[in-house]
C-alpha positions as CSV (number, residue, x, y, z in Angstrom):
1,M,185.0,1.3,206.1
2,S,183.0,1.6,203.3
3,Q,179.3,3.0,203.4
4,F,176.6,0.0,203.2
5,A,174.6,1.5,200.2
6,V,171.3,0.1,198.9
7,D,169.6,1.5,195.4
8,D,165.9,2.4,196.7
9,K,164.9,4.2,193.7
10,P,161.9,2.9,192.3
11,K,161.8,2.1,188.6
12,A,160.0,4.9,186.4
13,K,156.0,4.3,186.2
14,V,154.7,3.4,182.8
15,F,151.1,4.1,181.8
16,R,149.5,1.5,179.5
17,E,146.8,3.7,177.2
18,R,144.7,3.1,174.6
19,I,144.9,6.5,172.4
20,G,142.2,5.6,169.2
21,D,143.7,2.4,168.0
22,R,146.5,2.2,169.7
23,E,147.7,0.9,172.7
24,Y,150.6,3.3,174.2
25,E,153.0,3.1,177.0
26,L,153.4,6.4,178.5
27,R,156.5,7.0,181.2
28,E,155.5,9.4,184.0
29,E,158.3,11.9,184.9
30,K,158.8,14.9,187.2
31,L,159.3,18.1,185.4
32,D,160.4,21.4,186.2
33,I,157.4,23.5,185.8
34,F,159.9,26.6,184.8
35,N,162.6,24.7,182.9
36,D,161.7,21.5,181.4
37,V,158.0,22.6,180.2
38,V,156.5,25.3,177.9
39,L,153.0,26.2,177.1
40,W,151.6,25.3,173.7
41,N,149.9,28.9,172.3
42,G,147.6,26.0,170.2
43,N,145.6,25.2,173.4
44,P,142.2,25.1,172.1
45,R,140.8,26.1,175.6
46,L,142.4,29.3,174.9
47,T,140.4,30.0,172.2
48,P,137.3,32.5,173.7
49,Q,140.2,34.5,175.4
50,I,142.1,35.2,172.6
51,A,139.9,35.1,169.7
52,E,140.6,38.8,169.0
53,D,144.3,38.6,169.5
54,Q,145.7,35.9,167.2
55,T,149.1,36.8,168.3
56,I,151.0,35.5,171.3
57,A,153.9,37.4,172.7
58,S,155.0,35.0,175.7
59,E,154.6,32.3,178.1
60,E,153.3,34.9,180.7
61,E,150.6,36.4,178.3
62,L,149.5,32.6,177.9
63,E,149.1,32.2,181.8
64,S,147.2,35.4,182.1
65,Y,144.6,34.3,179.4
66,L,144.4,30.5,181.7
67,R,143.5,32.5,184.6
68,M,140.7,33.8,182.6
69,T,139.5,30.3,182.2
70,N,136.1,28.3,183.9
71,G,137.5,27.2,186.6
72,Y,140.4,28.2,187.5
73,G,140.1,29.6,191.2
74,T,138.8,26.2,192.2
75,L,141.5,24.1,190.8
76,S,143.8,26.8,192.2
77,K,142.7,26.1,195.9
78,S,142.4,22.1,195.0
79,I,146.2,22.2,194.2
80,A,147.5,24.6,197.3
81,D,145.5,22.3,199.5
82,V,146.5,18.6,198.6
83,G,148.8,19.4,195.5
84,Q,148.7,17.9,191.7
85,M,146.1,15.2,191.9
86,E,146.2,14.1,188.1
87,A,149.6,14.3,185.5
88,I,149.4,16.5,182.1
89,Y,150.5,15.0,178.6
90,A,153.7,16.6,178.0
91,W,155.6,16.0,174.3
92,K,158.3,17.0,173.0
93,R,160.5,15.9,169.9
94,D,164.6,14.7,170.2
95,D,165.8,17.7,168.8
96,Q,163.5,19.8,171.5
97,Q,164.9,21.2,175.0
98,K,161.6,21.5,176.7
99,H,158.5,19.4,176.6
100,V,155.5,21.1,175.0
101,V,152.0,20.9,177.6
102,I,149.7,19.3,175.4
103,E,147.1,18.5,177.9
104,G,147.4,20.1,181.7
105,A,148.3,24.0,181.1
106,T,146.0,25.5,183.4
107,R,147.6,22.9,186.0
108,V,150.9,24.0,185.0
109,T,150.1,27.6,185.5
110,I,148.7,27.1,188.7
111,L,152.0,25.3,189.9
112,R,153.5,28.4,189.1
113,E,151.9,30.7,190.5
114,L,152.5,29.4,193.9
115,A,156.2,28.4,193.2
116,R,156.8,32.1,192.6
117,K,155.6,33.2,196.1
118,G,158.7,32.2,197.2
119,P,161.4,29.1,198.4
120,S,159.1,26.7,200.7
121,Y,156.4,27.4,197.9
122,T,159.2,26.3,195.1
123,D,160.1,23.1,196.9
124,R,156.5,21.9,197.2
125,F,155.1,23.2,194.0
126,G,158.1,23.7,191.5
127,T,158.0,20.1,189.7
128,V,154.9,18.8,187.8
129,M,153.9,15.2,187.2
130,A,153.8,14.2,183.6
131,K,153.0,11.6,181.0
132,V,155.3,11.7,178.6
133,L,154.1,10.9,174.8
134,P,156.3,9.8,172.1
135,P,158.1,12.0,169.8
136,E,156.6,10.2,166.7
137,F,153.5,11.4,168.5
138,S,151.5,12.7,165.4
139,V,148.9,15.5,165.1
140,E,146.3,13.2,164.7
141,E,146.8,11.3,167.6
142,R,147.1,14.5,169.5
143,T,143.7,15.1,168.0
144,I,142.4,11.7,169.5
145,L,143.6,12.2,172.7
146,L,142.2,15.8,173.4
147,A,138.7,14.6,172.0
148,K,138.9,11.8,174.1
149,I,140.0,14.1,177.4
150,H,137.4,17.1,176.7
151,V,134.4,15.2,174.5
152,R,134.3,11.6,174.8
153,G,131.9,10.2,177.1
154,T,130.6,11.4,180.6
155,G,132.3,13.2,183.1
156,V,134.9,14.9,180.3
157,R,136.5,18.5,181.0
158,S,133.9,20.1,178.8
159,W,135.2,23.0,176.6
160,G,132.0,24.3,175.8
161,R,130.5,24.5,172.1
162,Y,132.7,27.1,170.7
163,I,135.7,25.5,171.4
164,E,134.4,22.5,170.4
165,A,133.0,23.5,167.1
166,K,136.6,24.9,166.0
167,F,138.2,22.1,167.2
168,I,135.9,20.1,165.0
169,Y,136.1,22.5,161.6
170,E,140.5,23.1,162.2
171,S,140.3,19.2,162.8
172,V,138.3,18.4,159.4
173,T,139.1,21.4,157.1
174,P,142.3,21.5,155.1
175,A,144.7,24.3,156.6
176,G,145.2,25.7,153.3
177,P,145.0,24.7,149.9
178,G,146.7,21.2,148.6
179,Q,146.4,20.2,151.8
180,R,144.7,17.2,153.6
181,P,142.8,17.6,157.0
182,I,143.9,15.6,160.3
183,M,141.1,13.6,159.6
184,G,137.5,12.8,158.3
185,M,134.4,13.7,159.9
186,T,133.7,10.1,160.6
187,D,137.0,9.2,162.0
188,L,136.8,12.1,164.0
189,A,132.9,11.3,165.1
190,R,134.3,7.9,166.2
191,H,136.7,9.0,168.5
192,M,134.6,11.7,169.4
193,G,131.8,9.2,170.5
194,K,129.5,11.6,168.9
195,S,127.2,10.6,165.6
196,L,128.2,12.1,162.8
197,S,125.4,14.6,162.7
198,W,126.4,15.8,165.6
199,V,130.0,16.5,164.4
200,S,128.4,17.9,160.7
201,R,126.6,20.5,162.7
202,L,129.3,22.2,164.8
203,K,131.3,22.3,161.9
204,D,128.9,24.2,160.2
205,A,128.0,26.5,163.1
206,Y,131.5,27.4,163.6
207,Q,131.8,28.1,159.6
208,F,128.8,30.0,159.9
209,A,129.9,32.0,163.2
210,Q,133.2,33.0,161.1
211,K,131.1,34.3,158.2
212,F,129.7,36.5,161.1
213,V,132.8,37.9,161.8
214,E,133.3,38.6,158.7
215,H,130.5,40.3,158.3
216,L,130.8,42.7,161.4
217,D,134.4,43.8,160.0
218,S,135.3,45.1,163.6
219,P,138.2,44.9,166.0
220,D,135.7,42.9,168.7
221,A,134.2,40.4,165.9
222,A,135.8,37.3,166.9
223,R,134.6,38.6,170.7
224,Q,131.3,39.0,169.4
225,A,131.3,35.3,167.4
226,V,132.0,33.4,170.8
227,Q,129.5,35.3,172.9
228,H,126.6,34.8,170.5
229,F,127.6,31.1,169.2
230,S,124.7,29.3,170.8
231,T,122.4,31.8,169.4
232,L,124.7,31.2,165.5
233,E,124.1,27.5,166.0
234,E,120.8,27.4,166.2
235,I,120.3,29.5,163.3
236,A,122.3,27.5,161.6
237,K,120.7,24.6,161.8
238,A,117.0,25.8,161.5
239,S,114.7,24.4,159.1
240,G,113.9,26.1,156.1
241,V,116.4,29.6,157.1
242,G,119.6,27.3,157.9
243,P,120.0,25.9,154.6
244,K,119.8,29.0,153.1
245,V,121.4,31.5,155.1
246,R,124.6,28.5,154.9
247,D,124.5,28.7,151.2
248,Y,127.7,31.1,150.4
249,G,127.9,30.3,146.6
250,N,124.5,31.8,146.1
251,P,124.2,35.3,146.1
252,E,120.3,34.8,146.7
253,H,120.0,34.6,149.8
254,D,123.0,37.0,150.9
255,G,120.3,39.2,151.9
256,L,118.6,36.9,154.2
257,R,121.7,36.0,155.7
258,T,122.5,40.1,156.4
259,E,119.3,40.3,158.0
260,V,119.9,37.7,160.3
261,F,123.8,38.6,161.6
262,E,121.8,42.2,161.9
263,M,119.4,40.6,164.2
264,V,122.2,38.7,166.5
265,Q,124.1,42.0,166.3
266,N,121.5,44.3,167.8
267,E,120.7,41.5,170.2
268,V,117.2,40.7,169.4
269,F,117.6,37.4,170.4
270,K,117.5,37.4,174.5
271,E,118.7,33.4,174.8
272,Y,119.7,31.0,171.9
273,R,116.6,29.0,172.5
274,D,114.8,32.3,170.7
275,A,116.4,31.1,167.9
276,R,114.7,27.5,167.3
277,F,111.7,29.5,166.0
278,M,113.3,31.1,162.9
279,K,111.3,29.2,160.7
280,Q,108.0,30.3,162.3
281,F,109.5,34.2,162.4
282,H,110.3,33.8,158.8
283,D,107.3,32.3,157.8
284,D,105.5,35.1,159.5
285,P,106.4,38.5,157.5
286,E,105.1,40.5,160.7
287,K,107.1,38.6,163.2
288,W,110.1,39.1,160.5
289,A,109.3,42.7,160.1
290,L,109.7,43.1,163.9
291,L,112.8,41.4,164.1
292,K,114.2,43.4,161.0
293,Q,113.5,46.6,163.2
294,G,116.2,45.4,165.5
295,E,114.3,45.9,169.4
296,R,116.7,44.3,171.7
297,H,115.2,41.1,172.9
298,V,112.2,41.3,170.9
299,A,112.8,37.7,169.5
300,N,112.0,36.3,173.2
301,R,108.4,37.5,173.0
302,L,108.1,36.5,169.5
303,A,108.9,33.0,170.6
304,N,107.1,33.2,173.9
305,E,103.7,34.1,171.0
306,V,104.8,30.7,169.0
307,R,104.9,28.7,172.0
308,T,101.8,29.7,173.4
309,G,100.3,29.8,170.0
310,N,100.9,26.2,169.7
311,A,99.2,25.3,172.5
312,S,95.6,26.1,172.0
313,L,93.3,27.9,169.8
314,R,92.0,30.4,172.7
315,V,95.4,31.4,173.5
316,K,95.7,31.7,169.3
317,L,92.7,34.4,169.8
318,E,94.0,36.2,172.5
319,A,97.1,37.0,171.1
320,L,95.5,38.7,167.9
321,P,94.6,41.8,169.5
322,S,98.1,42.7,170.2
323,Q,99.2,41.3,167.0
324,L,96.7,43.5,165.4
325,E,97.3,46.8,167.7
326,R,101.8,46.3,166.5
327,A,100.5,46.0,162.7
328,I,98.4,48.8,162.7
329,D,101.3,50.8,165.2
330,R,103.4,50.4,161.8
331,E,101.0,51.0,159.5
332,P,98.7,53.8,160.5
333,D,95.9,55.2,159.0
334,S,96.0,51.7,156.5
335,V,93.1,50.2,157.4
336,T,90.3,50.4,155.2
337,E,86.2,49.3,155.3
338,D,87.5,45.8,153.6
339,D,89.7,45.2,156.1
340,V,87.3,45.8,159.1
341,E,84.7,43.6,157.1
342,N,87.5,40.7,157.1
343,L,87.6,41.2,160.2
344,R,84.1,40.8,160.9
345,K,84.1,37.4,158.8
346,A,86.7,35.6,161.1
347,L,84.8,36.7,163.9
348,R,81.7,35.2,162.2
349,V,84.2,31.9,161.4
350,A,84.5,31.8,165.3
351,E,81.1,32.3,166.4
352,T,80.2,29.1,164.5
353,A,82.3,27.4,166.6
354,V,81.1,29.1,169.8
355,H,79.6,26.5,172.7
356,P,76.1,25.5,172.2
357,G,75.1,26.6,175.4
358,I,76.1,30.9,174.2
359,N,73.6,32.4,172.1
360,R,75.1,34.4,168.8
361,L,72.5,37.6,169.4
362,R,73.3,37.9,172.7
363,L,76.9,38.0,171.8
364,E,76.4,40.8,169.6
365,L,74.3,42.3,172.2
366,L,76.8,42.7,174.7
367,A,78.9,43.7,172.0
368,F,77.2,46.6,171.1
369,K,76.4,48.0,174.7
370,K,80.3,48.0,175.1
371,A,80.5,49.8,172.1
372,A,77.6,52.0,173.0
373,E,79.4,52.6,176.5
374,G,82.5,53.5,175.2
375,A,81.4,55.8,172.2
376,S,83.9,58.8,171.9
377,L,82.7,61.8,170.9
378,D,83.5,61.5,167.4
379,D,82.2,58.3,167.7
380,I,79.0,60.1,168.5
381,K,79.1,62.4,165.1
382,S,80.4,60.1,162.9
383,V,76.6,58.8,163.3
384,Q,74.5,59.5,159.9
385,P,70.6,60.4,160.3
386,D,70.2,57.1,158.2
387,D,72.2,54.8,160.7
388,M,70.2,56.0,163.5
389,E,66.8,55.7,161.7
390,G,67.7,52.4,160.7
391,F,68.5,51.3,164.3
392,E,65.6,52.7,165.5
393,E,63.6,50.5,163.6
394,A,65.1,47.7,164.2
395,I,65.3,47.7,167.8
396,E,61.6,48.5,167.9
397,D,60.6,45.4,166.0
398,F,62.8,43.5,168.2
399,K,61.3,44.6,171.5
400,T,57.9,43.8,170.0
401,R,58.9,40.3,169.4
402,L,61.0,40.1,172.8
403,N,57.8,41.1,174.6
404,K,55.8,38.6,172.9
405,H,58.2,35.3,173.5
406,K,60.4,36.2,176.5
407,T,60.5,33.7,179.6
408,W,61.3,36.6,182.2
409,K,58.8,39.2,183.7
């Protein structure tokens, strides 16, 4: 007796998806995580982890780097609890045995890690759902796909600034002499959903970061470029300073670029926002000299001074004594009588703007009282007979007029 058989296997899913200016039909397939797929060593997400190691020896090494990426632990727990929720993107040419994981390498790594725990885990986590890209899917289309997933719009799985900048630079810059870039900046900006200036700025920042790597010329130079990228980006776009330090063909600005790179290397910037005041720092010889000395996080203090200095005249005046003190510390015994007289002139300028209810003479009397009370032995010994004689004559004259016109008893 023959068995009645019914073919109840559903047809493979097909997704209609627009990538760039073209709509594709992507077939969904269930692929074995060990035998059917291979991780892509050009995965942009791995940039910060493998910045120092430009060669990857094995897939196991790629997996170890992926375990260090942000969010790995959270995603691993989610997949262990509820399984894979979102398909990866895989691609292979007709002559290849395995599909290259273009997007979703972290999910594949997690599934492999879980499947290695034993047979029961292999049954559950041994395959991955993938959207299969056509064999003719070009490098340009791959770039558009990754930009759409990781940069464009809201709710994207953001790469972070350094990865975005590297991705942009490598997409719009020829890989070698006589070669064409993957695409122009205008097209890339359109596919990213960003402005042309945003794309251009990040491209410039990445190129500037590579100059920083060249300057350091050390085994950990690439890692430092990743670590300080946000600061380097702020410097590269800073008004006045940015265009000069990025003028790589002009030897006139090589010294300035070296100074800036040494500041970054010495960690004078506590956070990248401190570098937003590079123009103000550079325009102020005192502040620039402090930055060049390389004191750790000094730019943060100077940035706060600039912020508060922009707030009000009162704050600016309050900052003057500490600024003068620092200047004297750097050049002790350099203040002359002319310098002191210039300070007095500045004081007299301020006094002309004193509130009408405050009398200038009274301010000077209070200042003298403080000076006399705080006079050191050396101060007292420095007073000459002529100085004292003139002072006593002036005070006697003042007392006579005061007794004649005072309004209090």
